[in-house]
C-alpha positions as CSV (number, residue, x, y, z in Angstrom):
1,M,122.0,140.5,92.4
2,S,120.5,144.2,93.2
3,H,118.5,144.9,96.8
4,R,115.6,145.6,94.6
5,L,115.8,142.2,92.6
6,R,116.8,140.2,96.1
7,K,113.5,141.6,97.8
8,G,111.3,140.4,94.7
9,F,112.9,137.4,94.9
10,L,112.1,137.0,98.1
11,V,108.6,138.5,97.8
12,S,108.1,135.9,95.2
13,I,109.4,132.8,97.1
14,I,106.9,133.7,100.0
15,S,104.2,133.8,97.9
16,F,105.1,130.4,96.2
17,A,105.6,129.1,99.4
18,L,102.1,130.6,100.7
19,V,100.5,128.6,97.7
20,V,102.2,125.5,98.0
21,S,100.6,125.6,102.4
22,L,97.6,127.0,101.1
23,S,97.7,123.8,98.3
24,G,98.8,121.5,100.9
25,C,95.5,122.0,103.5
26,S,93.7,120.4,100.7
27,L,94.9,116.8,101.2
28,S,93.0,117.0,104.4
29,S,89.5,117.4,104.0
30,N,88.5,121.4,105.5
31,G,84.9,120.1,104.9
32,N,83.8,121.4,101.3
33,D,86.7,119.8,99.4
34,K,85.9,116.5,97.9
35,V,88.1,113.8,99.1
36,E,88.4,110.2,97.4
37,L,89.4,107.2,99.9
38,S,90.7,103.7,98.7
39,W,89.6,100.5,100.6
40,L,91.3,97.4,100.1
41,V,88.9,94.4,100.6
42,R,88.9,91.0,99.3
43,A,86.2,90.1,96.6
44,D,84.1,88.0,99.4
45,P,80.1,88.1,98.7
46,H,79.6,87.1,102.2
47,E,81.1,90.8,103.2
48,R,80.4,92.9,100.2
49,V,76.9,93.7,101.4
50,W,78.1,95.0,104.5
51,E,80.8,97.0,103.2
52,N,78.4,98.3,100.5
53,Q,75.9,99.3,103.2
54,M,79.0,101.1,105.5
55,I,80.1,102.9,102.1
56,K,76.4,104.3,101.7
57,E,75.6,105.4,105.0
58,F,79.0,107.1,105.3
59,E,78.7,109.1,102.4
60,K,75.6,110.3,103.0
61,Q,77.0,111.7,106.9
62,N,80.4,112.9,105.2
63,P,79.4,113.8,101.0
64,N,82.2,116.1,100.9
65,I,84.4,112.3,101.3
66,D,83.7,108.7,98.6
67,I,85.1,105.5,99.2
68,K,86.1,103.4,96.2
69,L,86.4,99.8,96.9
70,V,89.3,98.0,95.5
71,D,88.2,94.6,95.0
72,V,91.2,91.4,94.9
73,P,90.5,88.0,95.2
74,Q,92.1,86.6,99.2
75,N,94.3,84.5,97.1
76,Q,96.3,87.5,95.1
77,I,96.2,90.1,98.1
78,D,99.7,89.5,98.8
79,Q,101.3,89.9,95.2
80,K,98.9,92.8,94.8
81,M,99.6,94.8,97.9
82,R,103.5,94.2,97.4
83,T,102.7,95.9,93.8
84,M,101.2,98.7,95.6
85,I,103.8,99.1,97.7
86,A,106.5,99.7,95.5
87,G,104.4,102.0,93.2
88,K,103.4,103.6,96.4
89,N,99.8,103.6,96.4
90,L,99.0,101.3,98.6
91,P,95.0,101.9,99.6
92,D,94.0,104.4,102.7
93,I,92.6,101.2,104.1
94,V,93.7,97.9,104.0
95,A,93.3,95.0,106.4
96,P,96.4,93.2,106.1
97,N,95.8,89.7,108.0
98,W,94.1,89.0,104.7
99,A,97.4,88.0,103.3
100,N,99.0,84.9,103.4
101,G,102.2,87.3,104.7
102,G,100.2,88.6,107.1
103,F,100.5,91.1,109.5
104,M,103.7,91.6,110.5
105,S,105.0,91.6,106.8
106,Y,103.5,95.0,106.2
107,A,103.6,96.1,109.8
108,D,106.0,98.9,108.3
109,Q,103.6,100.3,105.8
110,L,100.7,100.8,108.4
111,V,100.3,104.3,110.4
112,D,100.9,104.4,114.1
113,L,97.0,105.1,115.3
114,S,97.7,105.9,118.8
115,D,97.2,109.3,118.7
116,Y,93.6,108.4,117.1
117,V,92.8,106.5,119.8
118,K,93.7,108.9,122.3
119,K,91.8,111.4,120.7
120,D,89.2,108.9,120.7
121,P,88.9,106.5,123.0
122,D,85.4,104.8,122.7
123,V,86.6,103.5,119.6
124,I,88.7,101.1,121.7
125,D,85.7,100.7,124.6
126,G,85.1,97.2,125.0
127,V,87.7,95.7,122.6
128,L,89.0,92.9,124.4
129,P,92.7,93.9,125.3
130,K,94.0,90.2,124.4
131,A,92.7,91.4,120.3
132,L,93.6,94.7,120.6
133,N,97.5,94.5,121.7
134,L,98.7,92.1,119.4
135,W,98.5,94.7,116.8
136,K,101.5,96.9,118.6
137,V,104.6,96.9,117.2
138,N,107.5,98.7,119.1
139,G,104.7,100.9,121.3
140,E,102.7,101.4,117.8
141,L,99.1,100.6,116.9
142,K,99.4,99.8,113.8
143,A,95.5,97.8,113.7
144,L,92.5,97.7,115.2
145,P,90.6,94.3,115.2
146,L,87.4,94.0,114.2
147,N,86.4,90.6,115.2
148,T,87.6,87.3,116.5
149,L,87.7,83.5,115.7
150,G,88.7,80.2,116.9
151,S,89.2,77.0,115.8
152,L,86.2,74.6,116.6
153,L,84.9,71.0,116.3
154,F,81.8,70.7,113.8
155,Y,79.9,67.0,114.2
156,N,77.0,65.7,112.4
157,K,74.1,65.2,115.0
158,D,72.7,62.7,113.1
159,L,75.0,60.4,112.7
160,F,76.5,60.5,116.3
161,Q,72.9,59.9,117.3
162,K,73.0,56.5,114.9
163,A,76.2,55.5,116.6
164,G,74.7,56.0,120.0
165,L,77.3,58.4,121.2
166,P,76.5,62.0,123.3
167,D,77.1,65.3,121.8
168,P,81.0,66.8,122.5
169,P,81.1,69.2,125.3
170,T,81.0,72.7,124.4
171,D,83.3,73.2,127.9
172,W,86.9,73.5,127.2
173,N,87.7,72.7,130.4
174,D,86.0,69.7,130.1
175,K,89.3,66.9,130.4
176,S,87.3,64.0,129.7
177,W,87.2,65.1,126.2
178,T,90.3,64.1,125.0
179,W,92.3,63.5,121.8
180,D,92.0,59.3,122.0
181,K,88.5,60.3,123.1
182,M,87.6,62.0,120.4
183,V,89.9,59.1,117.8
184,S,87.1,56.5,119.4
185,Y,83.8,58.1,118.5
186,A,85.9,58.8,115.3
187,K,86.1,54.4,115.1
188,K,82.4,54.0,115.8
189,L,81.4,56.9,113.5
190,T,83.7,55.8,110.0
191,D,82.0,53.6,107.8
192,P,83.7,52.3,104.8
193,S,80.9,50.9,103.0
194,K,79.4,54.2,102.5
195,N,82.7,56.1,102.2
196,I,81.9,57.7,105.3
197,Y,84.8,58.9,107.6
198,G,84.6,59.7,111.5
199,L,86.9,62.4,111.4
200,L,88.7,65.5,108.9
201,D,91.2,67.3,110.5
202,N,91.1,70.2,108.6
203,N,94.3,71.8,109.9
204,D,97.8,72.4,108.5
205,P,101.0,71.5,110.2
206,S,102.1,74.4,112.0
207,V,98.0,74.3,113.6
208,D,98.1,70.8,114.5
209,A,101.2,71.3,116.6
210,E,99.5,74.7,117.9
211,M,96.7,72.3,119.1
212,F,99.1,70.0,121.0
213,G,100.6,72.8,122.5
214,S,104.0,73.7,120.9
215,S,104.9,75.4,117.4
216,F,107.5,74.9,114.6
217,I,109.2,78.2,115.6
218,S,110.2,78.9,118.5
219,D,108.9,81.5,121.1
220,E,110.9,84.5,120.6
221,S,110.0,84.0,116.4
222,Y,106.6,84.6,117.0
223,N,106.9,87.3,119.7
224,K,109.5,89.0,117.6
225,G,107.5,88.2,114.6
226,V,110.4,86.3,112.4
227,L,111.7,83.3,112.2
228,L,115.2,83.4,114.2
229,Q,115.1,79.8,115.1
230,P,113.2,76.7,114.3
231,N,111.4,74.3,117.3
232,V,111.2,71.5,114.5
233,D,113.1,68.6,117.0
234,D,110.7,69.7,120.1
235,P,108.8,66.5,120.6
236,V,105.8,67.7,121.4
237,V,105.8,68.4,117.6
238,H,106.3,65.4,116.6
239,K,103.7,64.3,118.6
240,A,101.2,66.7,116.9
241,V,102.6,65.5,113.3
242,K,102.2,61.7,114.0
243,A,98.6,62.3,115.3
244,H,97.4,63.4,111.9
245,H,99.2,60.7,110.3
246,D,97.5,57.8,113.0
247,L,94.1,59.4,111.8
248,I,94.7,58.3,108.3
249,F,96.9,55.5,107.9
250,K,96.4,53.2,112.0
251,Y,93.2,54.4,112.7
252,K,91.6,55.1,109.6
253,V,89.4,57.4,110.2
254,S,90.2,60.2,108.0
255,P,90.4,60.1,104.2
256,S,93.8,59.7,102.7
257,T,94.8,62.4,100.5
258,S,93.1,60.4,97.1
259,Q,90.0,59.9,99.6
260,L,89.5,63.0,100.6
261,S,89.6,63.9,96.6
262,A,87.2,61.6,95.3
263,I,84.5,62.6,98.3
264,S,85.2,66.0,97.8
265,Q,83.9,66.0,94.2
266,I,80.5,66.8,95.5
267,G,81.6,69.2,97.7
268,D,82.5,70.0,101.6
269,P,83.1,66.3,102.9
270,F,81.1,67.5,105.9
271,V,78.4,69.3,104.2
272,S,77.7,66.4,102.2
273,G,77.8,63.9,104.9
274,K,80.8,62.4,104.4
275,V,82.6,63.3,107.2
276,A,80.9,63.2,111.0
277,M,83.4,65.6,112.6
278,T,85.8,68.5,111.3
279,I,87.9,71.1,112.7
280,N,88.0,74.4,111.3
281,G,87.7,77.7,111.5
282,G,84.4,79.4,113.3
283,W,83.3,80.5,110.2
284,G,82.2,77.1,109.8
285,L,79.3,78.4,112.2
286,W,77.4,80.7,109.4
287,G,79.1,78.5,107.0
288,Y,76.9,75.8,107.6
289,Q,74.0,77.0,108.0
290,N,72.4,76.3,104.9
291,I,73.2,72.8,105.7
292,E,69.5,70.6,105.0
293,D,70.3,67.3,105.2
294,F,71.3,66.5,108.7
295,K,71.5,68.6,112.5
296,W,74.9,69.6,113.0
297,G,76.3,71.0,116.6
298,V,79.6,72.7,117.2
299,A,82.1,71.5,120.4
300,A,85.3,72.3,122.0
301,L,88.7,71.2,120.5
302,P,89.9,68.1,122.9
303,Y,91.8,68.5,126.2
304,V,95.3,68.4,125.8
305,P,97.9,69.9,128.5
306,N,98.9,73.4,127.2
307,R,96.6,73.3,124.6
308,Q,96.3,76.8,122.0
309,D,93.8,77.4,119.7
310,R,94.4,78.9,116.9
311,M,92.2,82.1,116.9
312,Y,91.6,84.5,113.1
313,I,91.3,88.4,113.6
314,D,90.4,90.4,110.7
315,I,91.7,94.2,111.7
316,M,91.5,97.4,109.7
317,S,94.8,99.9,109.5
318,I,95.4,102.9,107.6
319,S,98.2,102.9,104.7
320,K,101.0,105.2,105.2
321,D,100.5,106.3,101.8
322,S,97.2,107.7,102.2
323,K,97.3,111.4,101.4
324,H,94.3,112.0,103.8
325,P,95.1,109.4,106.7
326,N,92.5,111.7,109.0
327,E,89.2,111.0,106.7
328,A,90.4,107.8,107.0
329,W,90.7,107.4,110.0
330,K,86.6,109.2,110.4
331,F,85.7,106.1,108.2
332,M,87.3,103.7,111.0
333,K,85.4,105.2,113.7
334,F,81.9,105.0,111.4
335,I,83.0,101.3,111.1
336,Y,83.9,101.0,114.8
337,S,81.0,102.5,116.2
338,T,78.4,100.6,117.9
339,E,76.1,100.9,114.5
340,G,78.8,100.1,112.1
341,L,79.4,96.6,115.1
342,K,75.6,96.1,114.6
343,S,75.5,95.9,110.9
344,Y,79.0,94.0,110.7
345,I,77.5,91.5,113.1
346,K,74.0,91.2,110.9
347,T,75.7,91.2,107.8
348,T,78.5,89.2,108.4
349,Q,77.4,87.0,111.7
350,G,81.2,87.6,112.6
351,P,81.5,87.7,116.2
352,P,83.0,90.9,117.7
353,A,86.5,91.8,119.3
354,N,84.3,94.2,121.3
355,Q,82.9,92.5,124.2
356,N,80.0,95.6,124.5
357,L,78.8,94.3,121.6
358,M,79.2,90.2,122.2
359,D,75.9,89.8,123.7
360,Y,74.3,91.1,120.5
361,W,76.2,88.4,119.1
362,L,75.3,85.8,121.2
363,D,71.2,86.8,120.9
364,F,71.5,86.7,116.9
365,E,73.9,84.4,116.5
366,S,72.0,81.9,118.5
367,K,68.7,82.3,117.2
368,K,70.2,81.8,113.6
369,L,72.1,78.8,114.7
370,G,68.8,76.9,116.8
371,M,72.0,76.6,119.8
372,P,71.3,78.1,123.1
373,A,72.9,81.5,123.8
374,D,75.0,80.0,127.0
375,K,76.3,77.3,125.1
376,L,77.2,79.4,122.0
377,K,79.3,81.6,125.1
378,E,80.7,78.8,126.3
379,V,82.2,77.5,122.9
380,H,83.5,80.6,121.3
381,E,84.7,82.1,125.1
382,G,87.0,79.0,125.6
383,A,88.1,78.9,121.9
384,I,89.6,82.8,122.7
385,N,90.7,82.5,126.0
386,N,92.7,79.5,124.9
387,G,93.5,81.0,121.6
388,I,96.6,81.7,119.8
389,E,96.7,84.6,117.0
390,A,97.7,82.7,113.6
391,A,101.3,82.3,112.7
392,N,100.6,84.4,108.9
393,H,99.6,87.5,110.9
394,M,102.3,87.3,113.9
395,V,105.4,86.7,112.2
396,K,106.7,88.0,108.8
397,D,107.1,85.9,105.7
398,W,104.9,83.4,106.9
399,A,103.4,82.8,103.0
400,T,106.9,81.2,102.5
401,L,107.6,79.8,106.0
402,I,104.3,77.7,105.6
403,Q,105.6,76.0,102.4
404,Y,108.5,75.2,104.0
405,I,106.1,73.4,106.6
406,N,103.5,72.1,104.7
407,Q,105.2,70.3,101.7
408,P,107.6,67.9,103.5
409,I,104.7,67.2,106.1
410,N,101.7,67.1,103.8
411,A,104.2,64.2,101.6
412,Y,104.5,61.9,105.5
413,Y,100.9,62.6,105.7
414,G,99.8,61.4,102.1
415,G,101.8,58.4,102.6
416,N,105.0,59.7,100.3
417,K,107.6,60.1,102.8
418,S,108.6,59.0,106.2
419,F,108.4,60.8,109.4
420,D,112.5,61.3,109.7
421,D,112.4,62.4,106.1
422,A,109.7,65.0,106.5
423,M,111.2,66.1,109.8
424,Y,115.0,66.4,108.8
425,E,113.5,68.5,105.4
426,T,111.5,70.5,107.2
427,K,114.0,71.6,109.8
428,R,116.6,72.3,106.8
429,L,114.2,74.4,104.8
430,L,113.3,76.5,108.1
431,E,116.8,76.6,108.8
432,S,118.3,77.9,105.4
433,W,115.7,80.9,105.7
434,T,117.2,81.8,108.8
435,T,120.3,81.6,107.6
436,V,119.5,84.0,104.7
437,K,117.7,86.7,106.5
438,K,120.7,87.2,109.0
């Protein structure tokens, strides 16, 4: 090649590089370029109003950014996210906790938000450290918490009054409110002639184990986010499983599988008045507000030494597939602003992870419930203080692991398998998973 040709070739290369460099800048808006962001959401009409409101207000303030909702039914999010990851087109903004596989199954697909937070520290000002630190993986902040929910006891005040029973406490430190006392209440509330049961424990076996202070998996497994060792042989796990079984077969205060199916034909058994007490997630605070046939209340779960209350925290993340992470962060900042969180509270009634907004939520929600704000604060904060984040959020491949737990134990609850056989099979299945993953 002649010197002239080499020089011309070099000029061409430099020119080409300059074009590529300039075109690359369009991946992050310069303020004039049009950018489209995608936001993966679950098909929930309760939240859709808020999502649309956020998009409308944000686009009004940022006319160069359009946001498109990717609407997926919650039970299909795992499959959809795996497909999108394989195609390298995961939406810009995702909420990985909505997938059954949970946060840890997708953590390596998420952007580290640490630098963004350093630049915009106001975003996490007031956020409960317990709710924030859960989403740090190897020193990288992979998500921001939006809300904090615990598990609570909901009860039918009218049935309590008819049975001559006092309301259960909202104070989680009330050691007189024990599991045995709750069972004694359930006995008085059960009326076989009317197909009314004293208690429905909506928990799956893993949550029952936590409520009694243990877990089907080792602490190390939970802390590292991957199953390393089952904990099925723990006597506390055995106690929790037997306690649930006793509600059905020994005390007959809870419906069997077939009985539950029958009373559920007309809808949620608690809403229809067929169950006097039910253990459920905090979403019952707004989910039960349409009940008109009776008054209801909310209380702490029974006191058990080392009790752990199952928490459910919704989070938001930016995917590594995003071509516009800076714009995605701008939208997240908008959502996590004071006005954005107030909108979230007013529309969804969800309690915020940001404690600066807690009084706002307590005032708003207590009026909705007709419940004293101090009692609502006591029952909510007690749940969070005793809380452990949901295993399906924190342990990789939980969608599979939970089946290994539920199938044998639910067969025992249904009277189709002995206790020993159920526990043996659960342990065998979980151990087989640790072998496969080694």
